[in-house]
Wavefront OBJ file of the C-alpha trace (Angstrom):
o trace
v -142.789 -31.012 45.064
v -139.380 -29.973 44.749
v -138.655 -28.077 41.517
v -142.068 -27.873 40.761
v -143.068 -24.382 39.131
v -145.984 -23.211 41.216
v -147.210 -20.673 39.086
v -147.576 -21.838 35.466
v -147.944 -18.378 33.674
v -145.024 -18.052 31.338
v -146.407 -14.483 29.993
v -145.471 -12.953 33.445
v -141.974 -13.501 32.969
v -139.886 -10.655 32.009
v -136.887 -12.479 30.150
v -137.302 -9.673 27.385
v -136.336 -7.049 29.867
v -139.516 -5.233 30.260
v -138.455 -3.423 33.409
v -138.995 0.243 33.671
v -135.578 1.210 34.605
v -133.174 0.097 31.725
v -130.081 1.946 33.120
v -128.725 3.574 36.227
v -129.655 6.952 34.448
v -133.378 6.020 35.202
v -132.861 5.050 38.652
v -134.151 8.342 40.106
v -137.193 8.239 38.026
v -137.922 4.990 39.503
v -137.399 5.821 42.984
v -133.741 5.079 43.977
v -132.695 3.615 47.214
v -134.606 6.347 49.291
v -138.036 4.815 48.749
v -140.930 6.059 50.767
v -142.728 4.204 53.567
v -145.243 1.359 52.731
v -148.254 4.030 52.576
v -146.792 6.238 50.153
v -144.115 6.060 47.214
v -141.836 8.303 45.475
v -143.083 10.307 42.860
v -140.765 10.501 39.874
v -138.910 13.646 39.114
v -139.216 13.148 35.488
v -141.956 11.782 33.313
v -140.827 8.380 31.964
v -142.893 5.925 29.836
v -141.476 2.645 30.221
v -142.260 -0.256 28.333
v -144.846 -2.639 30.013
v -144.344 -5.249 32.451
v -146.379 -8.337 30.881
v -149.128 -10.057 33.100
v -152.596 -11.271 32.630
v -153.919 -10.034 35.819
v -157.025 -7.552 35.101
v -157.150 -4.272 36.794
v -160.155 -4.656 39.145
v -160.459 -3.875 42.692
v -159.927 -6.613 45.244
v -163.165 -7.000 47.335
v -163.476 -8.034 50.950
v -163.610 -11.720 51.213
v -165.404 -14.234 53.436
v -165.745 -18.022 53.327
v -168.495 -20.336 54.427
v -166.495 -23.507 53.273
v -165.625 -26.238 55.991
v -162.160 -27.226 56.483
v -160.762 -30.419 55.611
v -159.303 -32.666 58.097
v -155.910 -33.458 56.186
v -153.496 -31.861 54.077
v -153.545 -34.924 51.986
v -156.071 -35.538 49.277
v -157.889 -38.698 48.128
v -156.063 -41.211 45.728
v -155.125 -39.288 42.345
v -157.850 -38.881 40.342
v -156.713 -38.854 36.381
v -159.852 -37.700 35.043
v -160.091 -34.462 33.042
v -162.750 -31.993 34.205
v -163.854 -28.432 32.907
v -166.118 -26.481 35.428
v -167.988 -23.211 35.216
v -168.223 -21.131 38.425
v -171.664 -20.233 39.556
v -172.746 -17.018 41.348
v -172.972 -19.202 44.659
v -169.362 -20.305 44.259
v -170.076 -23.741 43.343
v -169.219 -25.424 39.808
v -170.817 -27.190 37.235
v -171.122 -29.822 36.148
v -170.865 -31.748 39.241
v -167.143 -32.486 39.794
v -165.504 -35.837 40.855
v -164.466 -36.156 44.498
v -160.763 -35.047 44.070
v -161.704 -32.228 41.641
v -164.149 -30.850 44.407
v -161.480 -31.167 47.114
v -159.213 -29.126 44.785
v -161.949 -26.484 43.896
v -162.741 -26.152 47.698
v -159.502 -25.465 48.543
v -158.827 -22.695 45.853
v -162.225 -21.240 46.810
v -161.071 -21.124 50.474
v -157.989 -19.395 49.795
v -159.717 -16.592 47.892
v -162.894 -16.582 49.995
v -166.406 -16.553 48.595
v -166.469 -13.039 47.301
v -163.302 -12.957 45.673
v -163.875 -16.416 43.991
v -167.092 -15.267 42.403
v -165.813 -12.021 41.242
v -162.609 -13.370 39.702
v -162.955 -16.865 38.632
v -164.711 -17.878 35.545
v -163.691 -21.467 35.174
v -161.888 -24.250 36.877
v -160.071 -27.080 35.067
v -158.390 -30.252 36.411
v -156.116 -32.341 34.360
v -153.488 -35.133 35.042
v -150.078 -34.816 33.624
v -147.256 -36.238 35.695
v -144.486 -35.185 33.220
v -145.493 -31.356 33.522
v -143.593 -29.258 36.067
v -146.274 -27.010 36.820
v -149.025 -27.474 39.384
v -151.416 -24.636 38.803
v -152.025 -22.002 36.164
v -154.193 -18.930 36.296
v -155.058 -17.221 32.843
v -157.124 -14.688 31.631
v -160.988 -15.564 31.104
v -163.342 -15.130 28.446
v -165.223 -12.252 30.294
v -163.073 -9.161 31.228
v -161.961 -9.339 34.945
v -162.310 -12.948 35.149
v -159.837 -15.858 35.463
v -159.470 -19.414 34.383
v -157.987 -21.578 36.667
v -156.109 -24.767 35.666
v -154.796 -27.625 38.359
v -152.733 -30.386 37.532
v -154.115 -33.261 39.821
v -150.595 -35.000 39.621
v -149.739 -32.775 42.399
v -152.965 -33.298 44.501
v -151.225 -35.458 46.719
v -149.575 -32.280 48.411
v -152.582 -29.985 49.248
v -150.118 -27.818 51.482
v -148.070 -27.182 48.386
v -150.993 -26.279 46.302
v -152.243 -24.201 48.901
v -149.259 -22.061 48.760
v -149.626 -21.839 44.909
v -153.068 -20.532 45.334
v -151.932 -18.007 47.734
v -149.220 -16.903 45.377
v -151.762 -16.280 42.698
v -154.100 -14.437 45.076
v -150.908 -12.061 45.588
v -150.833 -11.279 41.824
v -154.575 -10.157 41.759
v -153.866 -7.904 45.079
v -150.795 -6.117 43.548
v -152.325 -5.421 40.477
v -155.947 -4.632 41.236
v -157.914 -1.714 40.084
v -156.957 0.336 43.403
v -153.194 -0.276 42.583
v -153.201 0.649 38.792
v -154.120 3.877 36.948
v -155.761 3.340 33.534
v -155.591 7.038 32.335
v -153.686 8.004 29.133
v -150.393 9.710 29.225
v -146.986 8.893 30.184
v -146.662 6.712 33.388
v -143.864 8.317 35.482
v -143.819 4.897 37.358
v -143.976 1.524 35.705
v -146.393 0.475 33.121
v -147.947 -2.980 33.222
v -150.643 -4.315 30.943
v -153.289 -2.767 32.883
v -151.847 0.780 32.863
v -149.639 2.436 34.910
v -148.810 1.512 38.921
v -150.153 4.159 41.089
v -147.494 5.968 43.015
v -148.647 4.736 46.403
v -149.406 1.087 45.307
v -147.822 -1.966 46.798
v -145.867 -3.008 43.771
v -144.706 0.428 42.897
v -143.241 0.974 46.505
v -141.650 -2.487 46.364
v -140.145 -1.786 42.927
v -138.711 1.585 44.513
v -137.160 -0.155 47.556
v -136.152 -3.441 46.444
v -135.432 -3.521 42.611
v -134.431 -0.205 41.353
v -131.543 -0.181 43.858
v -129.850 -2.727 41.431
v -129.594 -0.099 38.688
v -128.923 -1.517 35.154
v -128.047 -4.895 36.931
v -131.966 -5.324 37.298
v -132.566 -4.917 33.601
v -129.834 -7.132 32.742
v -130.861 -9.906 34.886
v -134.146 -10.105 32.876
v -132.160 -10.459 29.611
v -131.971 -14.298 29.576
v -132.051 -17.150 31.823
v -128.439 -17.414 32.266
v -128.116 -13.819 33.399
v -131.005 -14.232 35.780
v -129.266 -17.132 37.282
v -126.078 -15.218 37.831
v -128.318 -12.278 39.330
v -129.879 -14.692 41.753
v -126.390 -16.254 42.771
v -125.078 -12.767 43.296
v -128.218 -11.759 45.514
v -129.478 -15.104 46.807
v -130.281 -13.727 50.463
v -132.310 -10.984 48.628
v -135.077 -13.456 47.621
v -137.597 -15.581 49.572
v -137.271 -18.277 46.818
v -135.329 -18.964 43.706
v -138.513 -18.357 41.600
v -138.638 -14.934 43.124
v -135.564 -13.562 41.303
v -137.123 -14.407 37.889
v -139.152 -10.869 37.795
v -140.544 -8.275 40.112
v -144.121 -9.542 39.760
v -143.153 -13.028 40.909
v -140.979 -11.610 43.596
v -143.791 -9.738 45.362
v -146.129 -12.744 44.774
v -143.624 -14.996 46.499
v -142.956 -12.503 49.247
v -146.962 -12.312 49.763
v -146.979 -16.037 50.075
v -144.347 -16.236 52.536
v -145.953 -13.369 54.489
v -149.143 -15.148 54.433
v -147.993 -18.480 55.657
v -144.837 -17.733 57.853
v -144.334 -15.330 61.072
v -142.798 -12.001 60.989
v -138.999 -12.207 60.463
v -136.388 -10.216 62.078
v -135.331 -8.461 58.829
v -131.734 -9.418 58.936
v -131.700 -9.874 55.089
v -133.348 -8.073 52.071
v -135.708 -10.961 51.785
v -136.807 -10.567 55.128
v -137.138 -6.854 54.973
v -139.463 -7.580 51.856
v -141.841 -9.503 54.106
v -141.812 -6.885 56.791
v -142.788 -4.205 53.979
v -146.042 -5.858 53.504
v -146.728 -5.635 57.296
v -146.788 -1.962 56.683
v -149.922 -2.172 54.955
v -152.903 -2.671 57.471
v -155.431 -3.978 54.746
v -152.835 -6.813 53.878
v -152.368 -7.664 57.409
v -156.018 -8.017 57.681
v -156.244 -10.015 54.603
v -153.388 -12.397 55.842
v -155.325 -13.152 58.815
v -158.381 -14.033 56.819
v -156.504 -16.474 54.692
v -154.834 -18.136 57.626
v -158.090 -18.550 59.332
v -159.640 -20.123 56.139
v -156.663 -22.447 55.554
v -154.604 -22.450 58.488
v -155.257 -26.235 58.910
v -153.788 -26.971 55.529
v -150.762 -24.907 55.635
v -150.065 -25.601 59.329
v -150.361 -22.231 60.902
l 1 2 3 4 5 6 7 8 9 10 11 12 13 14 15 16 17 18 19 20 21 22 23 24 25 26 27 28 29 30 31 32 33 34 35 36 37 38 39 40 41 42 43 44 45 46 47 48 49 50 51 52 53 54 55 56 57 58 59 60 61 62 63 64 65 66 67 68 69 70 71 72 73 74 75 76 77 78 79 80 81 82 83 84 85 86 87 88 89 90 91 92 93 94 95 96 97 98 99 100 101 102 103 104 105 106 107 108 109 110 111 112 113 114 115 116 117 118 119 120 121 122 123 124 125 126 127 128 129 130 131 132 133 134 135 136 137 138 139 140 141 142 143 144 145 146 147 148 149 150 151 152 153 154 155 156 157 158 159 160 161 162 163 164 165 166 167 168 169 170 171 172 173 174 175 176 177 178 179 180 181 182 183 184 185 186 187 188 189 190 191 192 193 194 195 196 197 198 199 200 201 202 203 204 205 206 207 208 209 210 211 212 213 214 215 216 217 218 219 220 221 222 223 224 225 226 227 228 229 230 231 232 233 234 235 236 237 238 239 240 241 242 243 244 245 246 247 248 249 250 251 252 253 254 255 256 257 258 259 260 261 262 263 264 265 266 267 268 269 270 271 272 273 274 275 276 277 278 279 280 281 282 283 284 285 286 287 288 289 290 291 292 293 294 295 296 297 298 299 300 301 302 303 304
């Protein structure tokens, strides 16, 4: 799975420089280095209406999740199934038509990560395809129904369920950080950072994350998203600030990657910025509770 893009959603990438802070002069408006604690966030001193961060996650509130699904006995799935299947999610969390054996394994795994309630609320369809030449193992896009998602999984990577589970956890991180309780959809200037769903609330997970870990770079953060070459240079210069290479591609992927490490790993010492990002999420009791729920549901797959 080395080199695989675990989130095939190019519309989330900010190569066009869609960050709120385009220069050091805007740093104060975006929070600066002295960000607040995880439960609060700096309210900008000046009203700024930044261009939007592009994403396809809808602004709906994350529900409490539970799961009644049984756990598989191994992290390795059945022999690769190269068939194509498109399934519609039912109110009870099942899918129709009846999936193949491997497609059912993949669906059950995705459902276990989110939990039953969140799966039914957010997921509209589930597609499985086989493409050994595509460097993407899973994709989540907007569904036909507002607030719903279409999930696609490349069964070429079904031989590593642990890696797929991490991808699914990553995707759940996008939903959590851009849920309805995190974003304000009202009119007027943002004063924070604009996303497709509206403006990040001052006390949202992502707004505090940006204040503390991205706006401290000043104009360098904006420049890093102007081209792949600039982003590579940015990552090389700040490698210890990111939990993975992919995390440096934009702030939305950064917090989703941090979320995945937060769920799967133990609490770090905080010696690097990357580790401090993980500890930042520990400051939110709701996220700590959700972490434990996910680990209970899929701990056997990810080895925790």
